[in-house]
C-alpha positions as CSV (number, residue, x, y, z in Angstrom):
1,M,56.3,-73.2,14.9
2,T,57.1,-73.7,11.4
3,P,57.0,-71.1,8.9
4,R,54.4,-73.0,6.9
5,T,52.2,-73.3,10.0
6,D,53.0,-69.8,10.7
7,A,51.7,-68.7,7.2
8,T,48.6,-71.1,7.4
9,L,47.7,-69.4,10.8
10,R,48.0,-66.0,9.4
11,L,45.9,-66.9,6.5
12,Y,43.1,-68.3,8.6
13,A,43.4,-65.3,10.9
14,D,43.3,-62.9,8.0
15,N,40.3,-64.8,6.5
16,A,38.6,-65.0,9.9
17,L,39.2,-61.2,10.2
18,L,37.7,-60.5,6.8
19,L,35.0,-62.9,7.6
20,L,34.2,-61.0,10.8
21,V,34.4,-57.5,9.0
22,S,32.1,-58.6,6.2
23,R,29.5,-60.1,8.7
24,I,29.5,-57.0,10.7
25,A,29.1,-54.9,7.5
26,M,26.2,-57.0,6.3
27,A,24.6,-56.8,9.8
28,A,25.0,-53.0,9.7
29,T,23.9,-52.4,6.0
30,P,20.1,-52.4,6.8
31,L,20.7,-50.0,9.8
32,V,22.9,-47.8,7.7
33,A,20.4,-48.0,4.9
34,S,17.4,-47.1,7.1
35,A,19.4,-44.4,8.7
36,L,20.0,-42.7,5.3
37,V,16.5,-43.2,4.1
38,T,15.2,-41.6,7.5
39,L,17.8,-38.7,7.2
40,G,16.7,-38.4,3.4
41,S,13.0,-38.3,4.3
42,F,13.7,-35.6,7.0
43,Y,15.7,-33.6,4.3
44,L,12.8,-33.8,1.7
45,E,10.2,-33.1,4.4
46,A,11.9,-29.9,5.3
47,R,12.2,-28.9,1.6
48,F,8.6,-29.6,1.2
49,A,7.6,-27.7,4.3
50,A,9.6,-24.8,2.9
51,Q,8.0,-25.2,-0.4
52,R,4.5,-25.4,1.1
53,T,5.2,-22.3,3.1
54,A,6.4,-20.4,0.1
55,L,3.3,-21.4,-2.0
56,A,1.1,-20.3,1.2
57,D,2.8,-16.9,1.1
58,L,2.2,-16.6,-2.6
59,D,-1.4,-17.6,-2.3
60,R,-1.7,-14.9,0.4
61,G,0.0,-12.4,-2.0
62,L,-2.3,-13.7,-4.8
63,K,-5.3,-13.0,-2.8
64,S,-4.1,-9.6,-1.7
65,A,-3.4,-8.5,-5.2
66,Q,-6.9,-9.9,-6.4
67,S,-8.6,-8.0,-3.5
68,E,-6.6,-4.8,-4.8
69,I,-7.8,-5.3,-8.4
70,D,-11.3,-5.8,-7.3
71,G,-11.1,-2.7,-5.5
72,I,-9.7,-0.9,-8.4
73,R,-12.5,-2.3,-10.6
74,T,-15.1,-1.0,-8.1
75,G,-13.1,2.4,-8.1
76,L,-13.0,2.4,-12.0
77,A,-16.8,1.6,-12.1
78,D,-17.7,4.5,-9.8
79,V,-15.5,6.8,-11.9
80,R,-17.3,5.6,-15.1
81,Q,-20.6,6.3,-13.4
82,V,-19.5,9.8,-12.2
83,V,-18.2,10.6,-15.8
84,A,-21.6,9.7,-17.3
85,V,-23.4,11.6,-14.7
86,N,-21.0,14.4,-15.4
87,A,-21.5,14.1,-19.3
88,Q,-25.3,14.4,-18.6
89,V,-25.0,17.3,-16.4
90,V,-22.6,19.1,-19.0
91,S,-25.2,18.2,-21.9
92,S,-28.1,19.5,-19.6
93,L,-26.1,22.7,-18.9
94,S,-25.2,23.2,-22.6
95,D,-28.7,22.9,-23.4
96,Q,-29.9,25.4,-20.9
97,Q,-27.1,27.6,-22.0
98,R,-28.1,27.4,-25.7
99,Q,-31.7,28.1,-24.7
100,T,-30.7,31.1,-22.5
101,Q,-28.5,32.4,-25.5
102,A,-31.5,32.1,-27.8
103,R,-33.9,33.9,-25.4
104,L,-31.1,36.5,-24.9
105,E,-30.9,37.0,-28.8
106,K,-34.7,37.3,-28.9
107,M,-34.7,39.8,-26.2
108,T,-31.9,41.8,-27.9
109,D,-33.7,41.6,-31.2
110,A,-37.0,42.8,-29.4
111,L,-35.1,45.6,-27.7
112,G,-33.7,46.7,-31.0
113,T,-37.1,46.7,-32.6
114,L,-38.6,48.5,-29.5
115,S,-35.8,51.0,-29.6
116,S,-36.4,51.6,-33.3
117,T,-40.2,51.9,-32.6
118,V,-39.4,54.4,-29.7
119,S,-37.0,56.3,-31.9
120,G,-39.7,56.5,-34.7
121,L,-42.5,57.4,-32.2
122,A,-40.1,60.1,-30.8
123,A,-39.5,61.5,-34.2
124,T,-43.1,61.5,-34.8
125,V,-44.0,63.2,-31.7
126,G,-41.2,65.6,-32.3
127,R,-42.7,66.6,-35.8
128,L,-46.1,67.0,-34.4
129,N,-45.0,69.2,-31.8
130,R,-43.3,71.4,-34.1
């Protein structure tokens, strides 16, 4: 073979090899692209599933916190009602105490008057007996 024929054959062989590689690459491109899309969708689905799980956990935590807040509000309403009743009882007891104090003062005044009257009568009886 001549060097020129040898170079031509090498050129055709290189071109045929490049053509074969490019045809194989073109044939494999849709497969590679669909594999990448499939892997990407699996990855995104896993991320979305993790986010859905986190969102569900947050929702359960929110419902639990809302339940606790409702319980606290109910307890607060009960405490307010007890405080109102307590205030009424204290007011009633204060009124009763004032009334009792007024009666006690009247009785003390009456006893003082009675004591003065008895002393006056005792002095009168003492003068009459002399």
